[in-house]
C-alpha distance (Angstrom), angle and dihedral (degrees) to the residues before:
residue distance angle dihedral
X1 . . .
X2 3.85 . .
X3 3.81 90.2 .
X4 3.84 93.8 63.5
X5 3.84 96.2 83.9
X6 3.82 89.8 57.3
X7 3.84 91.7 63.7
X8 3.79 108.2 93.2
X9 3.79 123.1 -128.3
X10 3.81 90.0 -115.4
X11 3.80 89.8 55.9
X12 3.79 91.5 50.3
X13 3.80 90.7 49.8
X14 3.81 91.3 49.0
X15 3.81 91.7 47.6
X16 3.79 93.5 48.8
X17 3.82 90.5 46.2
X18 3.81 91.5 51.7
X19 3.80 91.4 49.2
X20 3.80 90.1 48.8
X21 3.82 92.4 49.8
X22 3.82 90.2 46.7
X23 3.80 91.7 51.9
X24 3.82 94.7 42.6
X25 3.82 92.3 49.0
X26 3.80 92.5 46.8
X27 3.80 91.9 52.5
X28 3.80 99.8 29.2
X29 3.82 97.2 109.9
X30 3.79 98.1 37.9
X31 3.80 95.2 97.1
X32 3.82 93.1 58.8
X33 3.79 98.2 100.8
X34 3.77 94.3 34.5
X35 3.82 88.3 60.0
X36 3.82 90.4 48.0
X37 3.81 92.0 49.4
X38 3.80 92.2 -118.7
X39 3.84 118.0 141.0
X40 3.78 125.2 -134.2
X41 3.80 146.7 137.6
X42 3.80 119.4 -59.0
X43 3.83 111.8 -99.9
X44 3.80 127.2 -132.7
X45 3.80 117.4 -131.7
X46 3.83 111.5 -85.5
X47 3.81 90.2 -9.8
X48 3.77 99.0 66.4
X49 3.79 112.3 -174.5
X50 3.81 96.5 -41.2
X51 3.81 92.9 128.7
X52 3.81 88.3 59.8
X53 3.79 95.7 29.7
X54 3.80 107.1 95.7
X55 3.78 138.4 94.2
X56 3.79 96.2 -94.8
X57 3.81 94.6 50.3
X58 3.81 94.0 43.6
X59 3.81 86.7 85.8
X60 3.79 90.8 63.7
X61 3.81 91.9 48.9
X62 3.81 90.4 49.9
X63 3.79 90.1 51.5
X64 3.81 92.6 49.6
X65 3.81 102.7 37.3
X66 3.80 107.2 22.8
X67 3.79 129.5 -122.1
X68 3.81 95.8 -39.9
X69 3.79 122.6 49.0
X70 3.79 141.0 144.9
X71 3.78 129.6 -122.5
X72 3.79 137.2 168.4
X73 3.78 126.2 -121.9
X74 3.79 95.3 -153.4
X75 3.83 97.1 -55.7
X76 3.82 97.0 -20.0
X77 3.84 117.2 103.4
X78 3.81 112.6 -129.9
X79 3.81 122.4 -169.8
X80 3.81 113.5 -149.5
X81 3.82 114.8 -152.7
X82 3.81 125.6 -177.1
X83 3.80 99.4 150.9
X84 3.85 105.8 123.6
X85 3.82 94.8 -141.1
X86 3.80 92.1 51.1
X87 3.79 90.5 45.9
X88 3.79 90.6 55.2
X89 3.80 89.4 56.5
X90 3.80 95.2 43.8
X91 3.80 98.4 44.0
X92 3.80 100.8 34.8
X93 3.80 120.7 4.8
X94 3.80 97.4 45.8
X95 3.79 99.2 18.4
X96 3.79 94.8 109.8
X97 3.80 94.4 41.0
X98 3.81 110.5 37.9
X99 3.82 106.7 1.8
X100 3.80 106.6 38.6
X101 3.78 98.4 122.8
X102 3.74 136.7 64.6
X103 3.78 122.1 -142.7
X104 3.81 114.3 -63.5
X105 3.81 111.8 -148.0
X106 3.83 90.2 -172.3
X107 3.80 87.4 -140.9
X108 3.80 97.1 88.5
X109 3.79 95.8 124.7
X110 3.79 113.9 -169.4
X111 3.81 91.8 -7.7
X112 3.81 94.1 65.9
X113 3.82 91.3 116.2
X114 3.81 99.1 47.6
X115 3.80 111.1 128.9
X116 3.81 94.6 -116.6
X117 3.82 91.1 53.1
X118 3.81 99.2 38.8
X119 3.80 121.2 102.5
X120 3.81 139.5 -139.3
X121 3.82 115.0 -35.1
X122 3.79 92.6 4.3
X123 3.80 89.9 55.8
X124 3.84 92.1 46.0
X125 3.79 91.1 52.4
X126 3.81 94.1 48.5
X127 3.78 92.9 44.7
X128 3.81 92.3 51.4
X129 3.80 91.5 50.7
X130 3.80 95.9 45.7
X131 3.81 100.6 40.7
X132 3.86 96.5 80.7
X133 3.81 88.6 60.8
X134 3.80 89.0 66.3
X135 3.80 99.4 46.4
X136 3.80 117.9 127.0
X137 3.80 90.1 -112.5
X138 3.78 93.1 54.7
X139 3.80 92.7 45.3
X140 3.79 89.6 50.6
X141 3.82 88.9 54.4
X142 3.80 89.6 55.8
X143 3.80 94.5 46.5
X144 3.81 93.4 94.8
X145 3.81 89.0 55.4
X146 3.80 90.4 52.6
X147 3.83 90.3 48.8
X148 3.80 90.4 53.8
X149 3.79 89.7 58.7
X150 3.81 96.8 39.3
X151 3.82 88.1 55.5
X152 3.81 89.8 52.0
X153 3.80 88.6 49.2
X154 3.81 94.0 55.6
X155 3.80 90.6 44.7
X156 3.80 92.0 51.9
X157 3.82 89.8 54.5
X158 3.81 95.0 55.3
X159 3.80 98.3 87.8
X160 3.82 91.6 43.2
X161 3.79 91.6 54.6
X162 3.82 93.7 42.2
X163 3.82 92.0 51.9
X164 3.81 93.4 42.8
X165 3.80 90.1 -123.8
X166 3.77 126.0 172.4
X167 3.80 107.9 -112.1
X168 3.79 128.6 -152.0
X169 3.79 95.3 -142.2
X170 3.82 96.7 -155.5
X171 3.82 90.1 62.5
X172 3.79 92.4 62.5
X173 3.79 102.1 32.4
X174 3.80 90.7 43.2
X175 3.81 90.9 52.8
X176 3.82 91.4 47.9
X177 3.79 92.0 49.1
X178 3.78 95.5 49.6
X179 3.81 91.1 46.3
X180 3.81 90.8 53.5
X181 3.80 92.3 45.4
X182 3.81 94.3 47.8
X183 3.80 91.9 47.8
X184 3.80 95.2 46.5
X185 3.79 95.0 42.6
X186 3.82 101.7 37.7
X187 3.82 105.9 10.7
X188 3.81 86.3 -119.7
X189 3.81 123.6 134.5
X190 3.81 106.5 -142.2
X191 3.84 92.0 -179.6
X192 3.81 91.3 -151.0
X193 3.81 90.1 151.6
X194 3.82 91.6 69.8
X195 3.79 90.3 66.8
X196 3.82 107.6 17.0
X197 3.82 95.2 165.2
X198 3.83 91.0 63.2
X199 3.81 107.9 65.0
X200 3.79 116.7 -136.9
X201 3.82 119.7 -128.6
X202 3.82 86.0 -102.6
X203 3.81 93.0 60.2
X204 3.80 92.8 40.8
X205 3.80 92.5 54.1
X206 3.79 94.9 40.7
X207 3.79 90.1 53.5
X208 3.80 88.7 56.9
X209 3.80 90.2 60.8
X210 3.81 89.9 68.5
X211 3.78 107.6 91.0
X212 3.79 131.7 174.5
X213 3.78 106.9 -132.2
X214 3.78 96.4 -162.6
X215 3.79 91.5 63.7
X216 3.81 102.6 30.1
X217 3.85 108.6 112.5
X218 3.85 98.5 -147.6
X219 3.80 89.9 49.7
X220 3.80 92.2 49.8
X221 3.81 92.4 46.8
X222 3.81 92.4 48.9
X223 3.83 91.1 47.2
X224 3.79 94.0 49.9
X225 3.80 96.4 39.8
X226 3.85 111.3 21.2
X227 3.79 89.1 176.1
X228 3.81 87.5 77.2
X229 3.82 94.3 57.7
X230 3.83 95.9 92.5
X231 3.81 89.2 49.3
X232 3.82 91.7 50.2
X233 3.80 90.3 49.4
X234 3.81 91.7 50.1
X235 3.80 88.9 51.1
X236 3.80 89.2 53.8
X237 3.80 95.0 -114.8
X238 3.80 110.7 163.4
X239 3.79 139.3 174.5
X240 3.81 86.0 -132.6
X241 3.83 119.1 65.7
X242 3.79 113.3 -109.0
X243 3.81 90.7 -140.6
X244 3.81 89.8 60.7
X245 3.80 96.7 47.9
X246 3.81 89.1 45.6
X247 3.80 90.5 51.3
X248 3.80 93.3 54.0
X249 3.78 92.7 42.4
X250 3.80 89.1 55.8
X251 3.80 92.1 45.3
X252 3.81 93.1 51.1
X253 3.80 91.6 48.5
X254 3.81 90.7 48.8
X255 3.81 93.6 50.3
X256 3.79 91.2 44.8
X257 3.80 91.6 51.7
X258 3.79 90.5 51.1
X259 3.82 90.6 50.3
X260 3.80 91.1 49.8
X261 3.78 89.5 51.2
X262 3.79 92.9 51.7
X263 3.76 126.1 93.4
X264 3.80 122.0 -89.6
X265 3.79 89.6 -108.2
X266 3.80 93.4 55.4
X267 3.78 92.0 46.8
X268 3.78 90.5 50.1
X269 3.81 91.0 52.7
X270 3.80 90.2 57.3
X271 3.79 95.6 44.5
X272 3.80 99.6 90.9
X273 3.78 101.2 27.5
X274 3.79 114.2 50.6
X275 3.78 127.0 62.5
X276 3.79 96.7 -137.2
X277 3.79 93.6 51.4
X278 3.80 91.2 48.0
X279 3.80 89.8 53.2
X280 3.80 90.9 48.9
X281 3.79 89.4 48.9
X282 3.81 90.4 61.5
X283 3.80 88.0 64.3
X284 3.79 93.9 48.0
X285 3.81 91.9 48.0
X286 3.78 94.8 51.6
X287 3.77 104.2 32.0
X288 3.80 132.2 -119.7
X289 3.81 94.3 -78.5
X290 3.78 95.3 57.9
X291 3.80 98.7 77.5
X292 3.78 96.4 115.9
X293 3.78 96.3 47.2
X294 3.79 129.4 85.0
X295 3.79 93.8 -87.1
X296 3.76 135.1 59.1
X297 3.79 129.3 37.5
X298 3.78 123.3 -117.6
X299 3.81 118.6 -124.5
X300 3.79 90.0 -106.2
X301 3.80 92.6 49.6
X302 3.80 90.4 52.7
X303 3.80 92.1 54.2
X304 3.81 91.5 47.9
X305 3.82 94.1 49.7
X306 3.80 92.8 47.5
X307 3.80 93.7 48.2
X308 3.80 94.4 48.0
X309 3.82 92.3 42.9
X310 3.79 91.1 54.6
X311 3.79 93.0 46.8
X312 3.80 95.7 46.8
X313 3.79 94.3 42.4
X314 3.79 95.9 46.1
X315 3.79 102.0 47.0
X316 3.81 99.6 40.0
X317 3.81 97.7 41.5
X318 3.80 95.4 44.1
X319 3.81 92.0 48.3
X320 3.82 91.6 47.4
X321 3.81 91.3 53.0
X322 3.80 91.0 48.7
X323 3.81 91.8 50.4
X324 3.81 91.1 46.2
X325 3.79 89.6 54.8
X326 3.80 90.7 48.4
X327 3.82 93.3 47.4
X328 3.79 92.5 49.7
X329 3.80 92.7 46.5
X330 3.82 88.4 52.9
X331 3.81 91.5 46.4
X332 3.84 106.7 41.6
X333 3.82 93.2 169.1
X334 3.82 88.9 60.9
X335 3.79 91.1 46.9
X336 3.80 91.9 49.9
X337 3.80 91.6 50.2
X338 3.80 90.5 49.7
X339 3.81 91.2 49.6
X340 3.80 89.3 52.6
X341 3.81 89.2 55.4
X342 3.81 90.4 46.8
X343 3.79 92.5 50.6
X344 3.79 92.6 47.9
X345 3.81 91.8 48.2
X346 3.83 95.7 44.1
X347 3.85 106.3 22.8
X348 3.81 120.2 -155.1
X349 3.79 91.8 11.6
X350 3.77 89.7 -62.1
X351 3.82 121.8 -179.7
X352 3.79 114.9 -74.6
X353 3.81 113.5 -112.8
X354 3.80 123.0 -155.4
X355 3.83 99.1 -128.7
X356 3.80 94.3 46.3
X357 3.82 91.2 46.5
X358 3.79 91.2 53.8
X359 3.82 91.3 50.8
X360 3.81 96.6 53.8
X361 3.80 104.1 117.0
X362 3.79 101.7 -170.8
X363 3.81 91.9 44.9
X364 3.79 88.6 54.8
X365 3.81 90.4 48.5
X366 3.82 92.1 51.1
X367 3.80 93.6 49.2
X368 3.81 92.0 44.2
X369 3.81 91.9 51.5
X370 3.80 91.4 49.8
X371 3.82 89.9 51.1
X372 3.80 88.9 50.0
X373 3.77 93.2 50.5
X374 3.81 93.9 41.0
X375 3.84 110.1 20.9
X376 3.83 111.9 -166.2
X377 3.80 90.8 -127.4
X378 3.78 113.4 39.0
X379 3.79 90.1 -161.8
X380 3.79 141.3 25.4
X381 3.79 123.9 -154.7
X382 3.79 137.5 -155.0
X383 3.81 132.9 173.4
X384 3.81 120.4 -136.4
X385 3.82 109.4 -126.5
X386 3.80 92.6 -163.3
X387 3.77 137.5 9.9
X388 3.80 107.0 -81.9
X389 3.80 135.9 172.1
X390 3.81 118.2 -137.5
X391 3.80 122.5 -178.6
X392 3.79 90.4 -20.6
X393 3.83 94.5 -49.7
X394 3.81 116.7 116.6
X395 3.81 113.5 -142.1
X396 3.84 110.2 -166.0
X397 3.78 123.2 -138.6
X398 3.84 113.3 -82.4
X399 3.80 91.6 14.7
X400 3.80 113.8 149.9
X401 3.81 108.0 -126.0
X402 3.80 112.3 -157.3
X403 3.81 120.8 -164.2
X404 3.84 108.3 -155.4
X405 3.80 98.2 -146.9
X406 3.80 94.3 173.1
X407 3.80 91.8 53.9
X408 3.81 91.1 43.1
X409 3.81 90.7 54.4
X410 3.81 90.3 49.9
X411 3.80 98.1 46.8
X412 3.84 104.8 129.1
X413 3.81 91.6 -151.6
X414 3.80 90.6 57.9
X415 3.81 98.5 32.3
X416 3.85 114.9 30.5
X417 3.81 111.4 -141.0
X418 3.81 89.4 8.3
X419 3.83 95.8 -174.9
X420 3.80 92.7 57.1
X421 3.81 121.8 93.9
X422 3.82 103.0 -124.9
X423 3.83 114.7 158.5
X424 3.81 91.8 -177.6
X425 3.80 87.9 77.9
X426 3.81 83.7 79.3
X427 3.79 98.7 43.2
X428 3.77 118.1 133.0
X429 3.81 89.9 -101.9
X430 3.82 96.7 46.9
X431 3.80 100.4 37.1
X432 3.79 93.2 74.8
X433 3.82 89.7 61.6
X434 3.81 94.0 56.9
X435 3.80 116.5 104.4
X436 3.80 102.9 -128.7
X437 3.81 90.7 -140.3
X438 3.80 91.8 61.3
X439 3.82 93.7 60.1
X440 3.80 113.3 58.2
X441 3.83 111.8 152.0
X442 3.81 90.2 142.7
X443 3.79 98.7 26.1
X444 3.78 120.4 -113.1
X445 3.78 141.1 -108.0
X446 3.82 130.3 24.9
X447 3.80 92.6 -27.5
X448 3.79 99.4 48.2
X449 3.81 121.9 129.1
X450 3.79 107.1 -61.4
X451 3.82 92.9 -153.8
X452 3.82 97.5 50.3
X453 3.82 98.1 115.8
X454 3.80 93.1 42.4
X455 3.81 91.4 51.9
X456 3.80 93.7 47.6
X457 3.80 92.9 52.3
X458 3.80 91.7 47.8
X459 3.82 92.0 49.6
X460 3.80 96.4 43.7
X461 3.80 93.4 48.7
X462 3.80 93.9 51.5
X463 3.79 92.6 46.1
X464 3.81 94.0 49.8
X465 3.80 95.3 47.5
X466 3.80 93.0 47.2
X467 3.83 92.0 48.0
X468 3.80 90.6 49.0
X469 3.79 86.9 65.1
X470 3.81 107.8 22.9
X471 3.78 145.5 25.5
X472 3.80 122.7 -139.0
X473 3.78 117.5 -121.7
X474 3.80 133.8 -173.6
X475 3.80 118.4 -124.8
X476 3.80 139.3 -176.3
X477 3.81 90.3 -80.6
X478 3.82 92.9 54.1
X479 3.79 111.0 108.4
X480 3.82 110.5 -130.8
X481 2.95 116.9 -146.9
X482 3.79 101.9 20.7
X483 3.77 120.9 -118.3
X484 3.78 105.0 -135.6
X485 3.79 120.6 -141.3
X486 3.82 105.7 -112.8
X487 3.81 92.7 -154.9
X488 3.79 132.6 62.9
X489 3.81 120.9 -5.1
X490 3.79 122.2 1.3
X491 3.78 108.8 -88.3
X492 3.79 145.2 111.2
X493 3.78 118.1 -60.6
X494 3.81 91.3 -143.1
X495 3.83 129.3 39.3
X496 3.81 114.7 -86.1
X497 3.79 111.7 -123.5
X498 3.80 124.0 -165.8
X499 3.79 141.3 155.5
X500 3.80 129.3 -123.7
X501 3.79 127.3 -133.3
X502 3.81 115.8 -156.3
X503 3.80 115.5 -122.0
X504 3.79 122.7 -133.9
X505 3.82 120.9 -136.0
X506 3.78 87.3 -47.5
X507 3.78 132.1 -0.1
X508 3.80 99.6 -128.9
């Protein structure tokens, strides 16, 4: 301690001042919810409640603090709302006035103009242009493409079932999903299903788009010190890898060049069926000078929509199929009942038809229950444009409102025995008693998931065709119960492994 006298008084004052500023800045926002009279977990300086601030742990917060609580994402206040009446106001009534936009990380890189990241009028314009691609009529047109790949999926499983092999379900359902997406978006057959254990460049790059915010350095730096955001943007720092956005940009340009080199007849065939061509058609219909108006996508906007569509469609649909297989393997009586409905709808393993598939009640109940138990997005987010009071709760301007979908779907007061897989919750008789703001696997209101219907058809078709031929079965390698990944989207932390049992003429 002999060195202490050599430190000047001015240095001590400066050091103490710096420590004080550091502490004050790190705790400066932590009185926000206390002042608003909103309960919540106690934050840790600079870290907030991140350790308890994820979809899986939202259930514990809901149990302790009720359906409205406050948390801190590092130093950022986040208001959690799972009260159905408040959700109706946030997602529908005041969506286009106070809660139009999702969170903007400002580090979106080349995907800054994707529809799910766009804001206000820009979002409205993109949504209006893209919505016709997801109409029931357009999806029905693409159904034969989906059937081509679902048939390849069931064929690829034959040897696995015959040899009683343990199957990593994501390999097969992921390959099927990316094949459907690539065909419907680009009219390109990736044929990933032929070799599911060797990921295609598509799957490799799409996997890179999944980031874990809690542990991503640029996100943490921007959350702690927002003043650095403009600098990070200038340096080209992005939450999305540049290599991935560059890959899809090159792929889109390559496909577009091939389309332009095709005959008029070939181009006409693709006009009403494939997403990319439909997006390109908006430019042709409105001319090259119409890029700032309400019609026509720019070249850059097309690339952004395609990239985000592939990412969102691949990860959520593949994971849902995997969790459906797991749930049915764990509940064989449910699987058997579903196979009875399948066999009665499509006797003797007959070809699956779109209209009949959409009318299958128990199939819909099974898929709905899986989406309740494992919602694709564990949380939804909205930003308050202005200070607004809803049901007695004041939401300040620029407050991030987080809707804990996973916790909402597991609320025992809303869903008795919430951890149990019970498809009859969604039976024709019971469905009418469900508050629509307590079941949000695809969000709700004007800013819900644009690809909801497309995803449901893709998932239902694959499930039906697989169950026409096989039954799912747990094995020694099956993890029971599942360990859920606490970061990113809701899903298993470890790969789900099952076995398949081959069905005879019918499975009942």
